[in-house]
C-alpha positions as CSV (number, residue, x, y, z in Angstrom):
1,M,0.0,0.0,0.0
2,I,1.3,3.4,-1.0
3,Y,0.6,6.3,1.4
4,L,-0.3,9.8,0.0
5,Y,-0.8,12.7,2.4
6,E,-3.7,15.1,2.5
7,N,-2.9,18.6,1.3
8,Q,0.6,17.7,0.2
9,N,1.8,17.3,-3.4
10,I,2.3,13.7,-4.5
11,D,5.9,12.8,-4.4
12,K,7.4,12.9,-8.0
13,E,9.9,10.3,-6.9
14,L,7.2,7.6,-6.8
15,E,7.7,5.0,-9.5
16,S,4.0,5.1,-10.3
17,Y,3.8,8.9,-10.3
18,D,3.0,9.1,-14.0
19,T,0.2,6.6,-13.8
20,I,-1.4,8.4,-10.9
21,V,-1.2,11.8,-12.6
22,T,-2.6,10.5,-15.9
23,H,-5.4,8.6,-14.2
24,I,-6.4,11.6,-12.1
25,Q,-6.3,13.9,-15.1
26,N,-8.3,11.5,-17.3
27,T,-11.0,10.9,-14.7
28,P,-13.2,14.0,-14.2
29,S,-14.9,12.5,-11.2
30,L,-11.6,12.7,-9.3
31,H,-11.0,16.4,-10.0
32,A,-13.2,17.4,-7.0
33,Y,-10.8,15.5,-4.7
34,F,-7.4,16.7,-6.0
35,D,-5.8,20.1,-6.7
36,I,-4.1,20.1,-10.1
37,S,-1.5,22.8,-10.6
38,F,1.9,23.4,-12.1
39,Q,3.6,22.3,-8.8
40,G,1.9,18.9,-9.0
41,I,-1.2,17.1,-7.8
42,K,-2.3,17.0,-4.2
43,P,-5.3,15.5,-2.5
44,K,-7.5,18.1,-0.9
45,N,-9.6,17.6,2.2
46,Y,-10.1,14.0,1.4
47,C,-9.0,10.8,3.1
48,G,-9.6,7.4,1.8
49,F,-8.5,4.8,-0.7
50,L,-7.7,5.0,-4.4
51,S,-7.0,2.0,-6.6
52,I,-5.1,2.5,-9.9
53,D,-3.8,-0.4,-12.0
54,N,-4.1,-2.9,-9.2
55,K,-2.2,-0.8,-6.8
56,S,-3.7,0.6,-3.6
57,Y,-3.1,4.2,-2.6
58,F,-4.1,5.4,0.8
59,I,-4.7,9.1,1.3
60,I,-4.2,9.8,5.0
61,P,-4.4,13.0,7.1
62,K,-1.1,14.6,7.8
63,I,-1.2,14.9,11.5
64,A,1.8,13.0,12.8
65,D,5.1,12.0,11.2
66,E,4.4,8.2,11.4
67,N,2.2,6.4,9.0
68,A,0.8,4.1,11.7
69,Q,-0.3,7.0,13.8
70,N,-1.9,8.7,10.8
71,L,-3.7,5.5,10.0
72,N,-5.0,5.2,13.5
73,T,-6.3,8.8,13.3
74,F,-8.0,7.9,10.0
75,I,-9.7,4.8,11.6
76,Y,-10.9,6.9,14.5
77,M,-12.3,9.5,12.0
78,I,-14.3,6.8,10.3
79,M,-15.5,5.4,13.5
80,Y,-16.7,8.8,14.7
81,A,-18.3,9.8,11.3
82,Y,-20.2,6.6,10.7
83,D,-20.9,5.7,14.4
84,I,-18.9,2.4,14.1
85,N,-18.5,0.5,17.3
86,L,-14.9,-0.8,17.1
87,K,-13.3,-2.4,20.1
88,N,-9.7,-1.8,21.3
89,E,-8.9,-5.4,20.8
90,D,-9.8,-5.1,17.1
91,L,-7.4,-2.2,16.8
92,M,-4.7,-4.1,18.7
93,N,-5.1,-6.9,16.1
94,A,-4.5,-4.4,13.4
95,N,-1.5,-3.0,15.1
96,N,0.1,-6.5,15.4
97,Q,0.0,-6.9,11.7
98,E,0.9,-4.4,9.0
99,H,-2.2,-2.2,8.6
100,H,-4.8,-3.7,6.4
101,I,-7.8,-1.5,7.0
102,H,-9.9,-3.5,4.6
103,E,-9.5,-6.6,6.6
104,L,-10.2,-4.7,9.8
105,F,-13.6,-3.5,8.5
106,I,-14.4,-6.9,6.9
107,R,-13.8,-8.5,10.3
108,L,-16.0,-5.9,12.0
109,F,-18.7,-6.6,9.5
110,S,-18.5,-10.4,9.9
111,D,-18.5,-10.1,13.7
112,T,-21.6,-7.9,13.6
113,L,-23.3,-10.2,11.1
114,L,-22.5,-13.2,13.3
115,A,-24.0,-11.4,16.3
116,E,-27.2,-10.7,14.3
117,F,-27.4,-14.4,13.3
118,K,-27.0,-15.4,16.9
119,R,-29.9,-13.1,17.9
120,G,-32.1,-15.0,15.6
121,V,-34.9,-14.1,13.1
122,F,-37.1,-11.1,13.4
123,K,-39.4,-11.3,16.4
124,Q,-42.2,-8.9,17.4
125,Y,-44.9,-8.4,20.0
126,I,-48.4,-9.5,19.2
127,T,-51.3,-7.8,21.0
128,M,-53.8,-10.3,22.4
129,Q,-57.1,-10.1,24.3
130,E,-58.2,-12.8,26.7
131,N,-60.6,-13.5,29.5
132,L,-58.2,-14.5,32.3
133,K,-58.4,-15.3,36.0
134,V,-55.7,-12.7,36.9
135,L,-55.0,-9.2,35.5
136,R,-52.4,-9.2,32.9
137,G,-51.6,-6.1,30.9
138,K,-54.4,-3.5,30.3
139,Y,-57.8,-3.9,32.0
140,I,-60.6,-3.6,29.3
141,I,-63.6,-2.0,31.1
142,E,-66.2,-2.2,28.2
143,K,-65.9,-5.9,27.8
144,N,-66.0,-6.6,31.5
145,F,-69.3,-4.6,31.8
146,T,-70.9,-6.4,28.8
147,N,-69.6,-9.9,29.5
148,F,-69.4,-9.9,33.2
149,Y,-68.3,-13.1,34.9
150,H,-67.2,-12.7,38.5
151,Q,-64.1,-15.0,38.3
152,N,-62.6,-13.7,35.0
153,I,-61.2,-10.4,33.8
154,Y,-60.9,-9.2,30.2
155,C,-57.3,-8.1,29.6
156,E,-55.2,-6.9,26.7
157,F,-51.5,-7.7,26.7
158,D,-48.6,-8.0,24.4
159,E,-47.1,-11.5,23.8
160,F,-43.6,-12.0,22.4
């Protein structure tokens, strides 16, 4: 994975610099995310991934000098923006390996999907009315006056 920094010109020393430049210049939808000038091309106010010719480019915010710390900042930005519940142990697993953020989010998705499967199929409450010996739920006055039986009570309750 090749790191590019937000609001900094793309390094002309990169071996794939020419392919990046031609791809960005030939793709009008990317022009909103890059500043193109005589000094070079730089990502503007955008963090994320870019895939060109089977190579992954990761645009990270320039906050610290280390790529790992910038990547962690990016992960926290995504977690905050999309309200993602990511545990510290998931981040520690990512720190033990070289950062593969795609795998981190795939694992998060699969763990969440597994938790949903464990919860089971969709269940809901069903409102029922019965003539019971004890009060359960809401007391129905009208039915008790019309069908009065001294040992039973008409009730309305929700059953799961």
